[in-house]
C-alpha positions as CSV (number, residue, x, y, z in Angstrom):
1,X,38.1,25.8,-75.5
2,X,39.7,24.4,-71.7
3,X,38.0,26.9,-70.1
4,X,34.3,26.0,-72.4
5,X,35.6,22.4,-72.1
6,X,35.5,22.7,-68.1
7,X,32.3,25.4,-68.1
8,X,30.7,22.9,-69.8
9,X,31.7,19.7,-66.9
10,X,30.8,22.0,-64.0
11,X,27.3,23.0,-65.6
12,X,26.9,18.6,-65.6
13,X,27.7,18.3,-62.5
14,X,25.3,20.8,-61.3
15,X,22.8,19.4,-63.0
16,X,23.0,15.7,-61.6
17,X,23.2,17.5,-58.1
18,X,20.0,18.8,-58.9
19,X,18.5,15.2,-60.1
20,X,20.0,13.5,-57.5
21,X,18.1,16.2,-55.3
22,X,14.9,15.8,-57.1
23,X,15.2,12.0,-56.7
24,X,16.3,11.6,-52.9
25,X,13.2,14.0,-52.7
26,X,11.1,11.5,-54.6
27,X,12.6,8.6,-52.6
28,X,11.7,10.0,-49.3
29,X,7.9,11.0,-50.2
30,X,7.6,8.0,-50.8
31,X,5.7,7.1,-47.6
32,X,2.6,9.0,-47.5
33,X,1.6,11.2,-44.7
34,X,-1.5,10.1,-44.2
35,X,-2.6,6.8,-43.2
36,X,-5.7,4.3,-42.9
37,X,-4.3,3.6,-39.1
38,X,-5.6,5.3,-36.4
39,X,-2.9,7.3,-34.0
40,X,-3.4,4.3,-31.4
41,X,-3.4,2.1,-34.0
42,X,0.2,3.0,-35.2
43,X,0.6,3.0,-31.4
44,X,-0.1,-0.8,-31.1
45,X,1.6,-2.2,-34.2
46,X,5.0,-0.4,-32.9
47,X,4.4,-2.1,-29.7
48,X,3.9,-5.0,-31.1
49,X,6.9,-5.0,-33.0
50,X,8.9,-5.3,-29.4
51,X,10.3,-8.0,-27.9
52,X,10.9,-7.0,-24.5
53,X,8.7,-4.2,-23.1
54,X,7.5,-3.2,-19.9
55,X,3.7,-3.4,-19.0
56,X,2.4,0.3,-20.5
57,X,-0.5,2.5,-19.3
58,X,-3.0,3.4,-22.4
59,X,-3.8,7.4,-22.0
60,X,-6.0,8.8,-24.9
61,X,-8.1,13.0,-25.4
62,X,-10.9,11.2,-23.9
63,X,-9.3,11.2,-20.1
64,X,-9.3,14.5,-18.7
65,X,-5.5,13.6,-17.9
66,X,-4.4,13.4,-21.5
67,X,-4.1,17.4,-22.0
68,X,-2.4,17.2,-18.8
69,X,-0.2,14.7,-19.7
70,X,0.7,16.8,-22.4
71,X,1.5,20.3,-21.0
72,X,2.6,19.1,-17.7
73,X,5.0,16.3,-19.0
74,X,6.0,16.7,-22.7
75,X,5.6,20.9,-22.2
76,X,3.3,20.5,-25.4
77,X,0.0,23.0,-25.7
78,X,-2.6,20.9,-26.2
79,X,-4.2,23.0,-28.5
80,X,-2.3,22.0,-31.4
81,X,-2.7,18.4,-31.0
82,X,-5.8,16.9,-33.3
83,X,-5.4,13.4,-31.9
84,X,-3.1,11.2,-29.7
85,X,-2.2,8.3,-28.3
86,X,0.4,7.7,-25.6
87,X,1.8,4.2,-23.5
88,X,3.6,4.6,-20.5
89,X,5.7,2.2,-17.7
90,X,5.3,3.8,-14.2
91,X,8.2,4.3,-11.8
92,X,11.4,3.6,-12.5
93,X,10.7,1.8,-16.0
94,X,11.3,3.8,-18.9
95,X,9.6,2.5,-22.0
96,X,6.8,4.7,-23.9
97,X,5.6,5.3,-27.1
98,X,3.4,8.2,-28.1
99,X,2.0,8.8,-31.5
100,X,0.3,12.0,-31.9
101,X,-1.7,13.9,-34.9
102,X,-1.6,17.8,-35.4
103,X,-3.7,19.9,-36.1
104,X,-1.0,20.8,-39.1
105,X,2.8,20.7,-39.7
106,X,3.2,24.6,-38.6
107,X,4.1,23.3,-35.0
108,X,5.8,19.5,-36.2
109,X,9.1,21.1,-35.5
110,X,8.2,22.5,-32.1
111,X,6.8,18.8,-31.2
112,X,9.5,17.4,-32.2
113,X,11.9,19.7,-30.2
114,X,9.2,19.0,-26.6
115,X,9.8,15.7,-26.9
116,X,13.7,15.7,-27.6
117,X,13.9,17.7,-24.4
118,X,11.3,15.4,-22.5
119,X,13.1,12.0,-23.1
120,X,16.6,13.7,-22.5
121,X,14.9,15.0,-19.1
122,X,13.3,11.7,-18.3
123,X,17.2,10.1,-19.1
124,X,18.2,12.5,-16.5
125,X,16.2,11.5,-13.9
126,X,16.9,7.5,-14.1
127,X,21.0,8.6,-14.5
128,X,22.4,7.0,-11.6
129,X,19.2,5.6,-10.7
130,X,18.2,3.5,-12.8
131,X,21.3,2.7,-15.2
132,X,19.5,0.1,-17.1
133,X,16.2,2.3,-17.8
134,X,18.5,5.2,-18.8
135,X,20.3,3.6,-21.8
136,X,17.0,2.7,-23.0
137,X,16.2,6.3,-22.6
138,X,19.8,7.1,-24.0
139,X,19.2,5.8,-27.4
140,X,15.2,7.0,-27.7
141,X,14.5,8.6,-31.2
142,X,11.9,11.5,-32.0
143,X,10.5,11.0,-35.6
144,X,7.9,12.7,-37.6
145,X,5.6,12.1,-40.2
146,X,3.8,14.5,-42.5
147,X,1.4,15.6,-39.6
148,X,2.2,12.6,-36.8
149,X,5.3,12.7,-34.3
150,X,6.4,10.4,-32.6
151,X,8.1,9.4,-29.8
152,X,10.2,6.0,-29.2
153,X,11.5,4.5,-25.7
154,X,11.7,1.0,-26.2
155,X,14.9,-1.4,-26.2
156,X,14.6,-1.8,-29.9
157,X,14.3,2.1,-31.0
158,X,15.0,1.5,-34.5
159,X,12.8,-1.2,-35.0
160,X,10.0,0.6,-33.7
161,X,10.9,3.9,-35.9
162,X,10.6,0.9,-39.1
163,X,6.8,-0.1,-37.8
164,X,5.8,3.9,-37.3
165,X,7.5,4.8,-41.2
166,X,5.8,1.3,-42.6
167,X,2.3,2.7,-41.0
168,X,2.8,5.5,-43.9
169,X,2.9,2.7,-46.4
170,X,0.9,0.5,-49.0
171,X,2.2,-2.6,-46.1
172,X,0.8,-1.9,-43.3
173,X,2.2,-3.4,-39.7
174,X,0.2,-6.1,-37.9
175,X,-0.8,-5.9,-34.5
176,X,-0.8,-8.5,-32.2
177,X,-4.5,-10.1,-31.4
178,X,-3.1,-10.6,-28.0
179,X,-2.1,-6.4,-27.4
180,X,-3.9,-5.9,-24.6
181,X,-1.0,-8.3,-22.8
182,X,0.7,-5.6,-22.9
183,X,-0.6,-3.0,-21.6
184,X,-1.3,-2.3,-17.4
185,X,-3.6,-4.2,-15.8
186,X,-4.2,-1.5,-13.2
187,X,-4.9,1.0,-16.0
188,X,-8.2,3.2,-15.6
189,X,-8.3,4.9,-19.1
190,X,-10.9,3.3,-21.4
191,X,-9.2,2.9,-25.2
192,X,-11.3,4.0,-27.9
193,X,-13.3,2.2,-30.2
194,X,-11.0,1.7,-32.8
195,X,-8.4,-0.2,-31.0
196,X,-7.4,-3.9,-30.0
197,X,-7.5,-4.1,-27.0
198,X,-10.8,-2.3,-25.7
199,X,-10.8,-4.8,-22.4
200,X,-8.7,-2.4,-19.9
201,X,-11.2,-0.6,-17.1
202,X,-13.5,2.5,-17.5
203,X,-13.3,5.3,-14.9
204,X,-16.5,5.0,-12.5
205,X,-18.4,8.5,-13.3
206,X,-17.4,9.5,-9.6
207,X,-13.5,9.1,-10.2
208,X,-11.6,12.0,-10.8
209,X,-8.9,12.2,-13.0
210,X,-7.6,15.3,-13.7
211,X,-5.3,15.2,-10.6
212,X,-1.7,15.9,-11.9
213,X,1.2,14.2,-10.3
214,X,4.6,16.5,-10.5
215,X,7.6,15.5,-10.1
216,X,9.3,16.6,-6.7
217,X,12.9,18.2,-7.1
218,X,15.5,15.4,-6.1
219,X,17.0,17.3,-3.7
220,X,15.7,20.0,-0.7
221,X,18.5,21.2,1.5
222,X,18.9,19.9,5.0
223,X,20.7,21.8,7.8
224,X,23.7,19.7,8.7
225,X,25.1,20.4,11.8
226,X,28.7,20.3,13.5
227,X,29.6,18.4,15.8
228,X,32.6,20.6,18.4
229,X,35.6,19.5,18.7
230,X,35.5,18.1,22.3
231,X,31.9,15.4,21.3
232,X,32.8,12.1,22.0
233,X,32.8,10.2,18.3
234,X,33.0,6.8,19.9
235,X,29.5,7.2,21.0
236,X,27.6,5.8,23.7
237,X,24.5,3.9,21.3
238,X,22.1,3.9,24.0
239,X,20.3,6.4,25.4
240,X,20.8,6.5,29.9
241,X,18.0,4.3,31.6
242,X,17.6,7.4,33.7
243,X,16.1,9.2,30.6
244,X,12.4,8.8,30.4
245,X,11.1,11.0,28.0
246,X,9.0,9.8,25.4
247,X,6.6,12.6,26.1
248,X,6.7,14.8,22.7
249,X,5.6,18.5,22.3
250,X,1.9,18.9,21.0
251,X,2.5,21.2,17.5
252,X,-0.2,23.7,16.8
253,X,-2.7,23.1,14.2
254,X,-1.0,25.3,12.1
255,X,2.2,24.0,12.4
256,X,3.9,20.8,10.6
257,X,5.6,18.0,11.8
258,X,9.4,18.6,9.7
259,X,12.3,16.7,10.1
260,X,14.9,19.1,12.4
261,X,18.2,17.4,12.7
262,X,19.4,19.8,15.1
263,X,16.6,18.6,17.6
264,X,17.7,15.6,16.9
265,X,21.2,15.6,17.4
266,X,20.3,17.9,20.6
267,X,17.7,15.2,21.9
268,X,20.8,12.3,21.0
269,X,23.9,14.1,22.9
270,X,21.8,15.6,26.8
271,X,19.7,12.1,26.3
272,X,16.6,14.4,26.7
273,X,13.8,14.4,24.0
274,X,11.2,15.5,26.1
275,X,11.1,18.3,23.2
276,X,10.8,16.1,20.2
277,X,8.0,16.2,17.4
278,X,6.4,12.9,16.9
279,X,8.0,13.0,13.8
280,X,11.7,13.7,15.4
281,X,11.3,11.4,18.0
282,X,10.3,8.1,15.9
283,X,13.5,9.1,13.8
284,X,15.8,9.5,16.7
285,X,13.9,6.0,18.1
286,X,14.6,4.6,15.1
287,X,18.3,5.6,14.0
288,X,18.8,4.5,18.2
289,X,18.3,0.9,17.5
290,X,19.9,0.7,13.7
291,X,23.1,1.7,15.6
292,X,22.7,-0.6,19.0
293,X,22.5,-3.3,15.9
294,X,24.9,-2.9,13.5
295,X,27.7,-0.2,15.5
296,X,30.2,-0.9,18.6
297,X,32.4,1.0,20.8
298,X,35.5,-0.8,19.5
299,X,35.1,0.1,15.6
300,X,37.0,2.5,14.6
301,X,35.3,6.1,12.0
302,X,36.1,3.8,8.5
303,X,33.7,1.0,10.7
304,X,31.3,3.0,11.4
305,X,30.3,4.7,8.2
306,X,31.0,1.6,6.0
307,X,28.7,-0.2,8.2
308,X,25.7,2.3,8.1
309,X,26.5,3.0,4.3
310,X,25.7,-0.6,4.3
311,X,22.8,-0.6,6.3
312,X,21.0,2.4,4.2
313,X,21.6,0.5,0.9
314,X,20.0,-2.7,2.2
315,X,17.3,-1.3,4.0
316,X,15.9,1.4,2.1
317,X,14.6,1.5,-2.0
318,X,14.7,4.8,-4.2
319,X,11.1,5.4,-3.9
320,X,9.8,4.9,-7.6
321,X,6.4,6.5,-7.6
322,X,8.5,9.4,-7.8
323,X,9.5,9.2,-11.8
324,X,5.7,7.6,-11.7
325,X,3.9,9.6,-14.5
326,X,0.3,8.5,-13.4
327,X,-2.1,10.5,-11.8
328,X,-2.6,8.2,-8.9
329,X,0.6,8.6,-8.3
330,X,1.9,8.4,-4.4
331,X,5.3,9.1,-4.0
332,X,6.1,9.4,-0.4
333,X,5.6,12.6,1.5
334,X,8.8,12.6,3.7
335,X,10.8,10.4,0.5
336,X,13.6,13.9,0.7
337,X,14.6,13.0,4.5
338,X,15.7,10.3,7.0
339,X,11.5,9.9,8.3
340,X,10.9,8.5,5.0
341,X,14.2,6.7,4.9
342,X,14.3,5.1,7.7
343,X,10.6,4.2,9.0
344,X,8.5,4.4,5.4
345,X,12.2,2.6,3.7
346,X,11.8,5.0,0.9
347,X,13.8,8.1,-0.1
348,X,14.6,10.1,-3.0
349,X,18.7,11.2,-2.9
350,X,18.3,14.6,-0.7
351,X,16.6,11.2,1.7
352,X,19.7,9.1,0.9
353,X,22.1,11.9,1.2
354,X,20.7,13.5,4.6
355,X,20.1,10.5,6.1
356,X,23.3,9.2,5.8
357,X,24.5,13.1,7.4
358,X,21.9,12.3,10.3
359,X,23.9,9.0,11.0
360,X,26.9,10.7,10.6
361,X,26.2,13.5,13.3
362,X,24.5,11.1,15.6
363,X,28.7,8.9,15.3
364,X,30.2,12.1,15.6
365,X,32.0,11.8,12.5
366,X,32.4,14.9,9.9
367,X,30.3,15.1,7.2
368,X,28.7,17.9,4.8
369,X,26.0,16.9,2.6
370,X,26.8,18.4,-1.0
371,X,23.5,19.9,-3.3
372,X,24.8,20.0,-6.5
373,X,23.8,18.0,-9.8
374,X,24.5,16.1,-12.8
375,X,25.4,16.7,-16.1
376,X,22.3,16.4,-17.5
377,X,20.6,19.6,-15.6
378,X,18.7,17.5,-12.3
379,X,19.1,18.3,-9.2
380,X,21.5,16.1,-6.9
381,X,22.7,15.4,-3.6
382,X,25.7,13.3,-2.2
383,X,27.6,13.2,1.1
384,X,31.6,13.9,1.3
385,X,33.2,12.7,4.8
386,X,36.2,13.1,7.0
387,X,38.0,9.9,7.5
388,X,41.7,10.0,9.5
389,X,41.7,13.8,8.3
390,X,40.7,12.9,4.6
391,X,37.9,14.1,2.7
392,X,36.1,11.0,0.5
393,X,33.3,11.7,-1.7
394,X,29.6,9.1,-1.0
395,X,27.3,9.1,-3.8
396,X,24.4,6.4,-1.5
397,X,22.0,6.7,-3.5
398,X,23.9,5.6,-6.9
399,X,25.2,2.8,-4.5
400,X,21.7,1.6,-4.6
401,X,20.4,1.6,-8.6
402,X,17.5,0.1,-9.1
403,X,17.5,-3.3,-11.0
404,X,21.2,-3.9,-10.9
405,X,22.3,-6.6,-8.5
406,X,24.1,-5.3,-5.7
407,X,27.6,-7.0,-5.7
408,X,29.7,-5.5,-3.0
409,X,31.4,-3.9,-6.2
410,X,28.1,-1.6,-7.7
411,X,27.2,-0.4,-3.9
412,X,31.0,0.7,-3.3
413,X,31.3,2.2,-6.4
414,X,30.6,5.7,-4.8
415,X,31.9,4.7,-1.5
416,X,34.6,6.8,-0.1
417,X,35.9,8.4,-3.8
418,X,37.6,10.9,-5.3
419,X,36.2,14.6,-5.9
420,X,38.2,13.9,-9.8
421,X,35.7,10.2,-10.0
422,X,32.7,12.2,-9.2
423,X,33.8,14.6,-11.5
424,X,33.6,12.1,-14.1
425,X,31.0,10.2,-13.2
426,X,28.6,12.7,-14.4
427,X,28.6,15.2,-10.4
428,X,28.5,18.5,-10.8
429,X,28.7,21.2,-7.7
430,X,30.4,24.6,-6.7
431,X,33.9,23.2,-5.7
432,X,34.9,26.0,-4.5
433,X,33.0,25.9,-1.1
434,X,33.4,21.5,-0.5
435,X,36.5,20.0,0.7
436,X,38.4,18.7,-2.2
437,X,39.2,14.5,-1.9
438,X,42.3,13.7,-3.3
439,X,43.5,10.6,-1.0
440,X,42.1,7.8,-3.9
441,X,39.2,5.3,-3.2
442,X,39.2,3.9,0.6
443,X,37.3,0.9,0.9
444,X,38.7,-1.7,2.3
């Protein structure tokens, strides 16, 4: 009797579970898998609901760059996409709304995975450089409905997702009449006929818009030069008056004028600039001027290091164009070396670290460049410097974050810190090939 009762109860529980499952399934299907809104109207409804969003550039299938954006930026096969609308922000701004309609839902999981990988990679590109934007990316969402996939990167992704879902209900969300005000007025993409905001500029017939912009690697190895033991670290801040060697070596037409730290250091130590290329001569002259401005002979190595660190922070900006997805993005071609940093005042992490390295070499302060990555996998570079016999880590790039007021605590957060601190702040490197910085933070 007891056994029959137990079996009967188990049967009832199983039936109830099946009913609940069916109810949940039915609830999930309350939202339709189709909508009377176009993909662009869905995008505009999502954007309309945001109270704080960056100016966005619109991109549609009738633009040649649309398919290239899918394949090169999202890593999505354009052949599986029936229609789409992509709204993205420039440079070091993270906001992005994309709605993609697939030809069928057999590829929906692949598209969802690709968009998820994209937002994760995008977040790693902003990590440390633009913390506020990285935070927006960290809470971003990828959601799907039927044959539709939606990438949501904005300040309020939960609200954006609810608007996206509402587009598949009987109560369609509203689109702002002044939606065009939220779009980048410099965008050169024609909006489709069914859009509310069809006032943007059409590309002229002879304008080529199919050029894609490859995001540059955040680092490029730069050779550092060890000063000999007998090198005087209290440098002479001006080249000898007797040296008037502004003549530069003429490079062959097929030889690129590249940054050469060893040649610059040799010229600095010898006072003979005759063999320098035009670019390296410009770097050396600028470094000489900066050193004369901020360094005095009575300074300690620490004081010299701090003065150079702060000059870099105060005068160089991260090259926003390096993270710009626009086809007309123009990252500085020298943003990975001191020419871009010192002459053009634009750099990526390898530009910051190689500039700091060069100054330390010129000042006779032992320094190395560490080529590592962030915990999210993106390449990253920083420095280690030896002061009074102790090694310290210095990440000049992350001491100059975009969108943050540069108080003393912010601009020196990664100045002369320990290896442990670097590990705890998403830095990864081959520690077997670098000194250990374990003397505590040095910042007076």
